C-alpha positions in Angstrom: 0.0 0.0 0.0 1.3 3.4 -0.9 2.0 6.1 1.7 -1.1 8.2 2.6 1.1 11.4 2.2 2.5 12.6 -1.0 3.5 16.2 -0.3 5.5 16.6 2.9 6.5 20.0 4.3 9.1 20.2 7.0 8.9 23.4 9.0 12.2 24.0 10.8 14.1 26.8 12.5 17.4 24.8 12.5 17.6 24.6 16.3 18.4 21.6 18.5 14.7 21.2 19.1 14.2 20.6 15.4 16.5 17.7 15.1 13.8 15.0 15.6 11.4 16.6 13.1 14.2 17.0 10.5 15.2 13.4 10.9 11.7 12.0 10.8 10.8 14.1 7.8 13.9 12.9 5.9 13.3 9.2 6.9 9.6 9.4 5.9 10.3 11.0 2.6 13.0 8.4 1.9 10.8 5.5 2.9 7.9 6.7 0.7 10.2 7.6 -2.2 8.9 11.2 -2.4 10.6 14.6 -2.4 10.6 16.8 0.7 9.8 20.5 0.9 11.2 22.5 3.7 10.6 26.0 5.0 12.6 28.0 7.5 10.6 30.9 8.8 12.6 34.0 9.7 11.2 36.9 11.8 11.4 40.2 9.9 9.5 43.4 9.6 10.1 46.8 7.8 11.1 48.6 11.0 13.7 46.0 11.8 15.0 46.0 8.2 15.4 49.8 8.2 16.9 50.1 11.7 19.3 47.2 11.6 19.9 46.0 8.0 23.2 44.4 9.0 21.4 42.2 11.6 18.8 41.3 8.9 21.5 40.3 6.5 23.3 38.2 9.2 20.0 36.4 10.1 19.4 35.6 6.4 22.9 34.3 6.0 22.6 32.1 9.1 19.2 30.8 7.8 20.8 30.0 4.4 23.6 28.1 6.1 21.1 26.0 8.0 19.1 25.2 4.9 22.3 24.2 3.1 23.2 21.8 5.9 19.7 20.3 5.6 20.1 19.9 1.9 23.3 18.0 2.5 21.6 15.7 5.0 18.8 15.1 2.5 21.4 14.0 -0.1 22.8 11.5 2.4 19.3 10.1 2.8 18.7 10.0 -0.9 15.9 12.5 -0.7 15.4 15.4 -3.1 14.9 18.6 -0.9 13.4 21.8 -2.1 13.9 24.3 0.7 13.1 28.0 1.2 13.6 30.7 3.8 10.5 32.9 4.3 10.6 36.3 6.0 7.7 37.6 8.0 6.5 39.2 11.2 4.9 35.9 12.5 6.7 32.6 11.7 3.5 30.5 11.9 1.9 32.5 9.1 4.9 31.8 6.8 4.6 28.1 7.6 0.9 28.0 7.0 1.2 30.0 3.8 4.0 27.7 2.5 1.8 24.7 3.3 -1.0 26.2 1.2 1.2 27.1 -1.7 2.8 23.7 -1.7 -0.5 22.0 -1.3 1.0 20.0 1.5 -0.9 17.1 2.9 1.3 17.0 6.0 3.4 19.5 7.9 6.2 18.0 10.0 7.5 20.2 12.8 9.2 20.1 16.2 7.9 20.1 19.7 9.6 22.2 22.3 10.7 20.1 25.3 9.4 22.4 28.0 6.2 21.1 29.7 3.4 23.2 31.1 -0.3 22.9 31.4 -0.8 25.5 28.7 -0.8 24.1 25.2 1.3 27.0 23.8 4.0 26.3 26.4 3.8 22.5 25.8 4.4 22.9 22.1 6.0 26.3 21.7 4.0 29.3 20.5 4.8 28.8 16.8 4.0 25.1 16.8 0.8 25.6 18.8 -0.4 28.2 16.3 0.6 26.3 13.2 -1.3 23.3 14.6 -4.4 25.4 14.9 -4.2 27.0 11.5 -2.6 24.5 9.2 -4.6 23.5 6.1 -3.4 19.9 6.4 -2.4 17.2 8.9 0.4 18.1 11.3 3.1 15.7 12.7 4.6 16.9 15.9 8.0 15.4 16.7 10.0 15.4 19.9 13.7 16.1 19.6 14.8 12.5 20.3 12.2 10.7 18.1 12.9 8.5 15.1 10.6 7.3 12.3 8.1 4.9 13.8 9.0 1.2 13.7 7.3 -0.5 16.6 3.6 0.2 16.5 0.8 2.8 16.2 -1.9 3.9 18.6 -5.1 5.4 17.2 -7.2 7.5 19.6 -10.8 7.8 18.7 -14.0 9.3 20.1 -16.3 8.1 17.3 -16.7 11.5 15.7 -16.2 12.4 12.0 -12.7 13.8 12.7 -11.8 10.5 14.4 -13.1 8.6 11.3 -10.5 10.3 9.1 -7.8 9.7 11.7 -8.8 6.0 11.6 -8.4 5.9 7.9 -4.9 7.5 8.1 -3.8 5.3 11.0 -4.9 2.2 9.1 -3.1 3.3 6.0 0.1 4.0 7.9 -0.1 0.7 9.7 -0.5 -1.2 6.4 2.3 0.8 4.7 4.8 0.2 7.5 3.6 -3.3 8.4 3.0 -2.2 12.1 0.4 -3.3 14.6 -2.4 -0.9 15.3 -3.9 -0.4 18.8 -7.3 1.3 19.0 -8.1 3.3 22.2 -11.2 5.2 23.3 -11.6 6.9 26.6 -14.8 6.5 28.7 -16.1 9.9 29.8 -19.3 10.9 31.6 -22.5 9.0 31.9 -22.6 5.8 29.8 -19.0 6.5 29.0 -17.9 2.9 28.9 -20.5 1.8 26.5 -19.9 4.8 24.2 -16.1 4.1 24.3 -16.7 0.5 23.4 -18.9 1.6 20.5 -16.2 4.0 19.3 -13.6 1.2 19.3 -16.0 -1.1 17.4 -16.7 1.7 14.8 -13.0 2.2 14.3 -12.4 -1.5 13.8 -15.2 -1.7 11.3 -13.6 1.2 9.3 -10.2 -0.4 9.5 -11.4 -3.8 8.2 -8.7 -6.2 7.1 -6.4 -3.6 5.6 -4.3 -3.3 8.8 -3.2 -5.6 11.6 -4.9 -4.6 14.8 -3.1 -5.8 18.0 -5.3 -4.4 20.7 -8.5 -2.7 21.8 -8.5 -0.5 24.8 -11.4 1.2 26.6 -9.7 3.4 29.1 -10.8 5.7 31.9 -9.4 8.9 33.3 -8.2 12.1 31.6 -8.2 11.4 27.9 -4.7 12.6 27.2 -3.3 10.6 30.1 -5.1 7.4 29.0 -3.9 7.8 25.4 -0.3 8.2 26.5 -0.6 5.2 28.8 -2.0 3.1 25.9 1.0 4.1 23.8 3.4 3.2 26.5 1.8 -0.1 27.4 1.6 -1.2 23.7 5.2 0.0 22.9 3.9 2.2 20.1 6.1 5.0 18.7 3.4 6.9 16.8 0.1 8.2 18.1 -2.6 9.3 15.6 -5.4 11.5 16.8 -8.1 13.6 15.1 -8.5 17.3 15.4 -11.9 19.0 14.9 -12.3 21.9 12.5 -12.1 24.9 14.8 -13.5 28.4 14.6 -11.1 31.3 15.2 -11.9 31.5 18.9 -11.5 27.8 19.5 -8.2 27.9 17.7 -6.7 29.9 20.6 -7.2 26.8 22.8 -6.6 24.2 20.1 -7.3 21.0 21.1 -6.9 20.4 24.5 -6.6 16.6 24.1 -4.8 16.4 20.8 -2.3 19.1 21.8 -1.8 17.7 25.3 -1.0 14.3 23.8 1.5 16.0 21.4 2.9 18.0 24.3 3.7 15.1 26.6 4.3 12.2 24.2 7.7 10.6 23.9 6.9 9.7 20.3 5.7 11.5 17.2 2.0 12.5 17.3 0.0 12.9 14.1 -2.9 15.4 14.4 -5.3 14.6 11.6 -7.9 17.1 10.3 -11.4 16.1 9.7 -11.0 16.8 6.0 -7.8 17.2 4.0 -7.1 20.5 2.4 
């Protein structure tokens, strides 16, 4: 089965925190036999350019050097890399715009390693905002992560956005020949029966295209239960859906999906309800 993604966009700032995202993006592109696009967003504005042109030039030179090093790594992985440096006042907007222009079906980007109860501190402000505005699926990668090779956990709540996450997780499991564990968390009145129904729905959608290795109906805080399922199953990729959010909700994106991405030791794929 072919990879479910054909147009990958790596968003990187060339820092130590980007190492995992860069490696996973290169390995994924190499595994799927597809080119990789990369964008390095650089903060800039007219006032800064006029007051400190030498600093602007230095920043652009440093960004170009980082991109050149990434191109060299891509060659070592046998991957064709098309990279660009984009200047703008808000880095997240440059990443989102690049994703639109490239018609990306997945953005790969890093997670900052600092933990806090606030989503934007969990992921880093730029990553948090890109996740909320991206026109496609987003793969959030910790610094020490590698391309998945042990198993996949699918988190579902039975809603339409989870249905697409189910399809993507099943495709990835089949493509990489990995076991797929389905988890749903019981919440509120009749939560256990609803969670069981969610798991059964996902299994029905998966069919025989992927090898399912477990079914988990968990209790507790959703993000904690999902992380526990990944740990217990030994999975190194978590797939979870993200609802289409209005502008106000985007400020608080996701609670569960971003908390999972913020605390997971592995890569977390946040899937949109519908692809761009």
